[in-house]
Each structure stands twice: as structure tokens, then as C-alpha cells.
OpenMM code with the backbone's topology and positions (N, CA, C; nanometers):
from openmm import Vec3, app, unit

residues = "UNK UNK UNK UNK UNK UNK UNK UNK UNK UNK UNK UNK UNK UNK UNK UNK UNK UNK UNK UNK UNK UNK UNK UNK UNK UNK UNK UNK UNK UNK UNK UNK UNK UNK UNK UNK UNK UNK UNK UNK UNK UNK UNK UNK UNK UNK UNK UNK UNK UNK UNK UNK UNK UNK UNK UNK UNK UNK UNK UNK UNK UNK UNK UNK UNK UNK UNK UNK UNK UNK UNK UNK UNK UNK UNK UNK UNK UNK UNK UNK UNK UNK UNK UNK UNK UNK UNK UNK UNK UNK UNK UNK UNK UNK UNK UNK".split()
positions = [
    Vec3(9.3346, 11.9728, 7.3826),
    Vec3(9.3939, 12.0359, 7.4984),
    Vec3(9.3059, 12.0190, 7.6222),
    Vec3(9.1765, 12.0203, 7.6018),
    Vec3(9.0843, 12.0031, 7.7139),
    Vec3(9.0984, 11.8630, 7.7733),
    Vec3(9.1180, 11.7644, 7.6884),
    Vec3(9.1325, 11.6267, 7.7369),
    Vec3(9.2579, 11.6116, 7.8228),
    Vec3(9.3661, 11.6761, 7.7824),
    Vec3(9.4895, 11.6700, 7.8610),
    Vec3(9.4710, 11.7402, 7.9946),
    Vec3(9.4010, 11.8518, 7.9943),
    Vec3(9.3750, 11.9240, 8.1193),
    Vec3(9.2891, 11.8407, 8.2134),
    Vec3(9.1918, 11.7722, 8.1594),
    Vec3(9.1071, 11.6872, 8.2452),
    Vec3(9.1841, 11.5661, 8.2965),
    Vec3(9.2750, 11.5138, 8.2167),
    Vec3(9.3598, 11.4034, 8.2622),
    Vec3(9.4497, 11.4492, 8.3762),
    Vec3(9.5091, 11.5666, 8.3617),
    Vec3(9.5924, 11.6224, 8.4693),
    Vec3(9.5091, 11.6431, 8.5943),
    Vec3(9.3879, 11.6931, 8.5784),
    Vec3(9.2982, 11.7129, 8.6920),
    Vec3(9.2704, 11.5807, 8.7630),
    Vec3(9.2429, 11.4769, 8.6876),
    Vec3(9.2136, 11.3464, 8.7468),
    Vec3(9.3347, 11.2889, 8.8189),
    Vec3(9.4505, 11.2987, 8.7578),
    Vec3(9.5726, 11.2442, 8.8194),
    Vec3(9.6061, 11.3193, 8.9479),
    Vec3(9.5954, 11.4506, 8.9451),
    Vec3(9.6240, 11.5302, 9.0651),
    Vec3(9.5232, 11.4991, 9.1754),
    Vec3(9.3977, 11.4863, 9.1412),
    Vec3(9.2957, 11.4526, 9.2410),
    Vec3(9.3205, 11.3155, 9.3018),
    Vec3(9.3544, 11.2178, 9.2202),
    Vec3(9.3860, 11.0846, 9.2727),
    Vec3(9.5075, 11.0884, 9.3643),
    Vec3(9.6091, 11.1646, 9.3269),
    Vec3(9.7287, 11.1726, 9.4111),
    Vec3(9.6982, 11.2406, 9.5439),
    Vec3(9.6104, 11.3385, 9.5428),
    Vec3(9.5698, 11.4028, 9.6682),
    Vec3(9.5006, 11.3016, 9.7587),
    Vec3(9.4152, 11.2167, 9.7017),
    Vec3(9.3489, 11.1137, 9.7822),
    Vec3(9.4493, 11.0111, 9.8347),
    Vec3(9.5521, 10.9818, 9.7577),
    Vec3(9.6569, 10.8904, 9.8050),
    Vec3(9.7319, 10.9532, 9.9222),
    Vec3(9.7601, 11.0823, 9.9135),
    Vec3(9.8250, 11.1521, 10.0253),
    Vec3(9.7388, 11.1485, 10.1514),
    Vec3(9.6103, 11.1704, 10.1346),
    Vec3(9.5197, 11.1669, 10.2491),
    Vec3(9.5136, 11.0263, 10.3082),
    Vec3(9.5065, 10.9247, 10.2233),
    Vec3(9.5028, 10.7863, 10.2718),
    Vec3(9.6309, 10.7511, 10.3451),
    Vec3(9.7450, 10.7975, 10.2956),
    Vec3(9.8720, 10.7694, 10.3608),
    Vec3(9.8775, 10.8350, 10.4983),
    Vec3(9.8301, 10.9581, 10.5088),
    Vec3(9.8303, 11.0273, 10.6373),
    Vec3(9.7376, 10.9580, 10.7367),
    Vec3(9.6195, 10.9203, 10.6915),
    Vec3(9.5245, 10.8529, 10.7807),
    Vec3(9.5782, 10.7174, 10.8254),
    Vec3(9.6354, 10.6414, 10.7330),
    Vec3(9.6898, 10.5110, 10.7706),
    Vec3(9.8050, 10.5258, 10.8690),
    Vec3(9.8891, 10.6257, 10.8500),
    Vec3(10.0000, 10.6444, 10.9442),
    Vec3(9.9485, 10.6811, 11.0829),
    Vec3(9.8401, 10.7603, 11.0894),
    Vec3(9.7814, 10.7916, 11.2194),
    Vec3(9.7203, 10.6677, 11.2826),
    Vec3(9.6499, 10.5870, 11.2033),
    Vec3(9.5884, 10.4657, 11.2583),
    Vec3(9.6931, 10.3693, 11.3110),
    Vec3(9.8058, 10.3598, 11.2436),
    Vec3(9.9134, 10.2728, 11.2925),
    Vec3(9.9781, 10.3332, 11.4164),
    Vec3(9.9999, 10.4646, 11.4170),
    Vec3(10.0642, 10.5301, 11.5310),
    Vec3(9.9809, 10.5200, 11.6578),
    Vec3(9.8480, 10.5253, 11.6458),
    Vec3(9.7606, 10.5181, 11.7628),
    Vec3(9.7113, 10.3766, 11.7908),
    Vec3(9.7719, 10.2766, 11.7256),
    Vec3(9.7408, 10.1351, 11.7455),
    Vec3(9.5941, 10.1017, 11.7200),
    Vec3(9.5334, 10.1699, 11.6250),
    Vec3(9.3971, 10.1365, 11.5861),
    Vec3(9.3993, 10.0159, 11.4936),
    Vec3(9.4973, 10.0125, 11.4041),
    Vec3(9.5173, 9.8964, 11.3183),
    Vec3(9.6550, 9.8393, 11.3484),
    Vec3(9.6690, 9.7113, 11.3243),
    Vec3(9.7936, 9.6422, 11.3519),
    Vec3(9.8891, 9.6630, 11.2346),
    Vec3(10.0007, 9.7281, 11.2604),
    Vec3(10.0990, 9.7539, 11.1568),
    Vec3(10.1713, 9.6301, 11.1089),
    Vec3(10.1590, 9.5196, 11.1833),
    Vec3(10.2245, 9.3949, 11.1442),
    Vec3(10.1351, 9.3062, 11.0585),
    Vec3(10.0099, 9.3455, 11.0403),
    Vec3(9.9199, 9.2731, 10.9521),
    Vec3(9.9718, 9.2858, 10.8090),
    Vec3(9.9693, 9.1749, 10.7345),
    Vec3(10.0282, 9.1768, 10.6007),
    Vec3(9.9531, 9.2698, 10.5055),
    Vec3(9.8220, 9.2783, 10.5183),
    Vec3(9.7446, 9.3670, 10.4312),
    Vec3(9.7758, 9.5127, 10.4646),
    Vec3(9.7767, 9.5450, 10.5914),
    Vec3(9.8053, 9.6824, 10.6343),
    Vec3(9.9483, 9.7191, 10.5971),
    Vec3(10.0406, 9.6266, 10.6185),
    Vec3(10.1805, 9.6531, 10.5846),
    Vec3(10.1981, 9.6732, 10.4344),
    Vec3(10.1310, 9.5900, 10.3541),
    Vec3(10.1399, 9.6043, 10.2091),
    Vec3(10.0812, 9.7355, 10.1609),
    Vec3(9.9664, 9.7723, 10.2159),
    Vec3(9.9036, 9.8997, 10.1787),
    Vec3(9.9910, 10.0167, 10.2220),
    Vec3(10.0442, 10.0087, 10.3426),
    Vec3(10.1319, 10.1150, 10.3919),
    Vec3(10.2582, 10.1280, 10.3094),
    Vec3(10.3150, 10.0143, 10.2701),
    Vec3(10.4351, 10.0168, 10.1867),
    Vec3(10.4055, 10.0800, 10.0504),
    Vec3(10.2924, 10.0440, 9.9904),
    Vec3(10.2540, 10.1027, 9.8625),
    Vec3(10.2356, 10.2536, 9.8748),
    Vec3(10.1613, 10.2969, 9.9756),
    Vec3(10.1364, 10.4395, 9.9932),
    Vec3(10.2656, 10.5149, 10.0216),
    Vec3(10.3558, 10.4541, 10.1000),
    Vec3(10.4824, 10.5184, 10.1309),
    Vec3(10.5673, 10.5328, 10.0053),
    Vec3(10.5722, 10.4271, 9.9232),
    Vec3(10.6526, 10.4330, 9.8006),
    Vec3(10.5982, 10.5348, 9.7005),
    Vec3(10.4689, 10.5569, 9.7016),
    Vec3(10.4087, 10.6523, 9.6074),
    Vec3(10.4250, 10.7965, 9.6555),
    Vec3(10.4173, 10.8189, 9.7863),
    Vec3(10.4180, 10.9556, 9.8371),
    Vec3(10.5553, 11.0043, 9.8839),
    Vec3(10.6386, 10.9163, 9.9314),
    Vec3(10.7657, 10.9577, 9.9916),
    Vec3(10.8604, 11.0280, 9.8943),
    Vec3(10.8731, 10.9861, 9.7683),
    Vec3(10.9643, 11.0600, 9.6787),
    Vec3(10.9255, 11.2060, 9.6579),
    Vec3(10.8000, 11.2388, 9.6727),
    Vec3(10.7572, 11.3782, 9.6573),
    Vec3(10.7660, 11.4518, 9.7902),
    Vec3(10.7369, 11.3826, 9.8992),
    Vec3(10.7369, 11.4479, 10.0298),
    Vec3(10.8779, 11.4686, 10.0857),
    Vec3(10.9716, 11.3809, 10.0539),
    Vec3(11.1066, 11.3898, 10.1103),
    Vec3(11.1741, 11.5234, 10.0803),
    Vec3(11.1779, 11.5699, 9.9540),
    Vec3(11.2410, 11.7008, 9.9314),
    Vec3(11.1642, 11.8159, 9.9963),
    Vec3(11.0341, 11.8017, 10.0073),
    Vec3(10.9526, 11.9067, 10.0687),
    Vec3(10.9809, 11.9186, 10.2179),
    Vec3(11.0152, 11.8081, 10.2828),
    Vec3(11.0422, 11.8101, 10.4270),
    Vec3(11.1678, 11.8887, 10.4610),
    Vec3(11.2560, 11.9098, 10.3644),
    Vec3(11.3752, 11.9914, 10.3888),
    Vec3(11.3387, 12.1373, 10.4119),
    Vec3(11.2305, 12.1812, 10.3490),
    Vec3(11.1922, 12.3212, 10.3564),
    Vec3(11.0792, 12.3477, 10.4553),
    Vec3(10.9985, 12.2481, 10.4838),
    Vec3(10.8833, 12.2657, 10.5724),
    Vec3(10.9153, 12.1994, 10.7072),
    Vec3(10.9324, 12.2789, 10.8110),
    Vec3(10.9649, 12.2191, 10.9407),
    Vec3(10.8421, 12.1544, 11.0048),
    Vec3(10.8684, 12.0566, 11.0900),
    Vec3(10.7605, 11.9957, 11.1679),
    Vec3(10.7181, 12.0950, 11.2760),
    Vec3(10.5891, 12.1142, 11.2886),
    Vec3(10.5370, 12.2078, 11.3878),
    Vec3(10.4868, 12.1278, 11.5067),
    Vec3(10.5553, 12.1422, 11.6184),
    Vec3(10.5170, 12.0693, 11.7386),
    Vec3(10.5287, 11.9185, 11.7205),
    Vec3(10.6212, 11.8749, 11.6384),
    Vec3(10.6389, 11.7320, 11.6136),
    Vec3(10.5432, 11.6748, 11.5105),
    Vec3(10.4593, 11.7589, 11.4509),
    Vec3(10.3629, 11.7138, 11.3511),
    Vec3(10.4147, 11.7509, 11.2124),
    Vec3(10.4239, 11.6523, 11.1261),
    Vec3(10.4708, 11.6741, 10.9896),
    Vec3(10.3571, 11.7323, 10.9064),
    Vec3(10.3748, 11.8564, 10.8627),
    Vec3(10.2704, 11.9215, 10.7838),
    Vec3(10.3026, 11.9217, 10.6345),
    Vec3(10.4067, 11.8503, 10.5950),
    Vec3(10.4441, 11.8495, 10.4532),
    Vec3(10.3340, 11.7923, 10.3630),
    Vec3(10.2540, 11.6911, 10.4048),
    Vec3(10.1438, 11.6493, 10.3174),
    Vec3(10.0406, 11.7600, 10.2949),
    Vec3(10.0149, 11.8400, 10.3957),
    Vec3(9.9189, 11.9496, 10.3811),
    Vec3(9.9724, 12.0536, 10.2838),
    Vec3(10.1005, 12.0855, 10.2970),
    Vec3(10.1621, 12.1821, 10.2061),
    Vec3(10.1595, 12.1290, 10.0634),
    Vec3(10.1896, 11.9998, 10.0462),
    Vec3(10.1880, 11.9410, 9.9130),
    Vec3(10.0475, 11.9412, 9.8531),
    Vec3(9.9467, 11.9148, 9.9339),
    Vec3(9.8093, 11.9176, 9.8847),
    Vec3(9.7721, 12.0587, 9.8387),
    Vec3(9.8121, 12.1588, 9.9151),
    Vec3(9.7841, 12.2974, 9.8743),
    Vec3(9.8560, 12.3330, 9.7444),
    Vec3(9.9807, 12.2893, 9.7301),
    Vec3(10.0549, 12.3151, 9.6062),
    Vec3(9.9893, 12.2434, 9.4892),
    Vec3(9.9449, 12.1201, 9.5098),
    Vec3(9.8794, 12.0457, 9.4021),
    Vec3(9.7477, 12.1114, 9.3609),
    Vec3(9.6700, 12.1597, 9.4583),
    Vec3(9.5471, 12.2318, 9.4241),
    Vec3(9.5790, 12.3573, 9.3430),
    Vec3(9.6834, 12.4300, 9.3831),
    Vec3(9.7223, 12.5506, 9.3104),
    Vec3(9.7635, 12.5162, 9.1672),
    Vec3(9.8475, 12.4147, 9.1503),
    Vec3(9.8917, 12.3762, 9.0161),
    Vec3(9.7760, 12.3265, 8.9306),
    Vec3(9.6857, 12.2509, 8.9921),
    Vec3(9.5697, 12.2027, 8.9182),
    Vec3(9.4835, 12.3191, 8.8693),
    Vec3(9.4584, 12.4139, 8.9568),
    Vec3(9.3789, 12.5299, 8.9162),
    Vec3(9.4525, 12.6147, 8.8133),
    Vec3(9.5835, 12.6229, 8.8254),
    Vec3(9.6619, 12.6970, 8.7273),
    Vec3(9.6477, 12.6340, 8.5891),
    Vec3(9.6581, 12.5031, 8.5826),
    Vec3(9.6462, 12.4344, 8.4542),
    Vec3(9.5043, 12.4427, 8.4009),
    Vec3(9.4069, 12.4204, 8.4867),
    Vec3(9.2688, 12.4131, 8.4400),
    Vec3(9.2103, 12.5478, 8.4008),
    Vec3(9.2391, 12.6501, 8.4765),
    Vec3(9.1691, 12.7762, 8.4555),
    Vec3(9.2526, 12.8830, 8.3855),
    Vec3(9.3838, 12.8754, 8.3981),
    Vec3(9.4656, 12.9771, 8.3331),
    Vec3(9.5183, 12.9309, 8.1983),
    Vec3(9.5548, 12.8056, 8.1888),
    Vec3(9.6134, 12.7582, 8.0641),
    Vec3(9.5106, 12.7042, 7.9662),
    Vec3(9.3955, 12.6627, 8.0157),
    Vec3(9.2908, 12.6097, 7.9292),
    Vec3(9.1656, 12.6948, 7.9492),
    Vec3(9.1521, 12.8017, 7.8745),
    Vec3(9.0364, 12.8904, 7.8950),
    Vec3(8.9041, 12.8272, 7.8480),
    Vec3(8.9087, 12.7169, 7.7774),
    Vec3(8.7852, 12.6542, 7.7313),
    Vec3(8.7051, 12.5943, 7.8454),
    Vec3(8.7678, 12.5683, 7.9592),
    Vec3(8.6964, 12.5080, 8.0721),
    Vec3(8.6222, 12.6116, 8.1567),
    Vec3(8.6432, 12.7375, 8.1315),
    Vec3(8.5792, 12.8399, 8.2137),
    Vec3(8.4346, 12.8592, 8.1765),
] * unit.nanometer
topology = app.Topology()
chain = topology.addChain("A")
for resn in residues:
    res = topology.addResidue(resn, chain)
    for name in ("N", "CA", "C"):
        topology.addAtom(name, app.Element.getBySymbol(name[0]), res)
């Protein structure tokens, strides 16, 4: 059971980093720091979008944009931290 909890922890942590990378890349493209037409940047952006968008799309229905800023990745990161801690500390008491 501990191994499964640690696997869940690792997967959730990696997904949080993917969310952060997607947000940073979208800002860099929006502010013209990196060229969005570059094939490497476009490929990376497409990968990050395909990985994060299916989870963020339903969340955007409930979380409004504040001042034109999409805060759904922040909300998702907080939910993922909560679920990770719930699994690690409440369901697997051996890790305490």
C-alpha cells in the first residue's frame, strides 16, 4: 500500500510540474519572449496543452477568470495538493 501511495505522490507531483510548465510557456508565448511559430516551442506547447486541457476544461466552467486571468491551473494545483495529502496522510498511516 505504501508503494501505491508513493506512486500516486510521484504522478501528482509530476502533473503539477506539467501544469506549471504549461502556464509559464503560455505566458512566454503571450509576451513574445519565445516564438510560438518555432517547431520545438509549438510541439512542446501542443504536448502540454493536450496533457492539461482535458482536466482544466471542466474546471473552467466553475472557476471564472478574474480580471481576464485564468486561475483554473492554480485551483487545480491546490486540489491536487489536497488529494495528494489526503491519500498520503489519511489513507496510508504508515507514512506518518
